N, C-alpha and C positions, 0 to 999 in steps of 0.2 A: 663661368657658371653654365650649367647644363640643365635646362628645364626647371630652373628654380633651385637646383642643387649646387653646392659648392664643391670645388675640387679640393685636393689636399692642401695646396697653398692658400686657397680661400678659406678653408677651415682654420688654418693657423692664424690668419689675419683676423677672422671672426672672433677667435678666442684671445685676441689681444697681442698678436705679434709673437706667438710662441715660436721657438726654433724648430727646424725640421727634425733634429734629433730628439727633441721633446715629443714631437708628433709620432715619430716612429716607435719610441719607447711606450707611449700610452695608447696607441691605436686600438688595442684590445678593449679598452675602457670607453672609448668615444663612439657613440652611435653612428653607424654608417651602413651603406650598402655597396656591394661590389658589382660592377657591370663589366664583365670580361676582365680586363686588367685594371680598370679605373675605379678608384674609391670615390664614392659620392656621399655627401654630407647635407642633410636637410637642416636649414637654419633653425626652423622651429624645434626640431629634435635636439639640436645643440643647445638652444635657450633652455629647454626643459632639463636637459642633462646638467647644465650649469647650476640651475636652481636646486636640483636634487643633491648635487655633490658639493655645493658651496659650504664653507665652514660657517657654522652658526655659533653664536655666543651660548656657552653652556654655563649655567650658574654653578659656581664652585665655592665651597666653604674653605677659604684660604687657610684659616686658623686650623681646621681639621687636617688639612694636607701638611702643614707645618708640623703639627703634633705627631702625626704618623711617621714623618721623616725623622724628627729628633727623638721620638720615643716609640719605636715600633713595639707592638704588643709582645713579641717573643724575645726581645732583647733584654739581656740582664744588665741592670744598671750597676756600675762600679761604685763601690763605697770609698770614701776618703780614708786614708790611713792616718 
């Protein structure tokens, strides 16, 4: 930790033990600061980022989804011979 900031490994631990490769892949999405060659992560900014990006339950009409898959509007139905 550096003045209240986390380093890269500290950020990964803070986010639940993510792998280093996951961190490198998603670094452009994660709020951070760069001081010379060191990346610094503010724990409060990480908490806010997690809250903003966390998946939320979205109400879905399952019957409508099933109908749209089984009977898309532009699909011609076959008739029995």
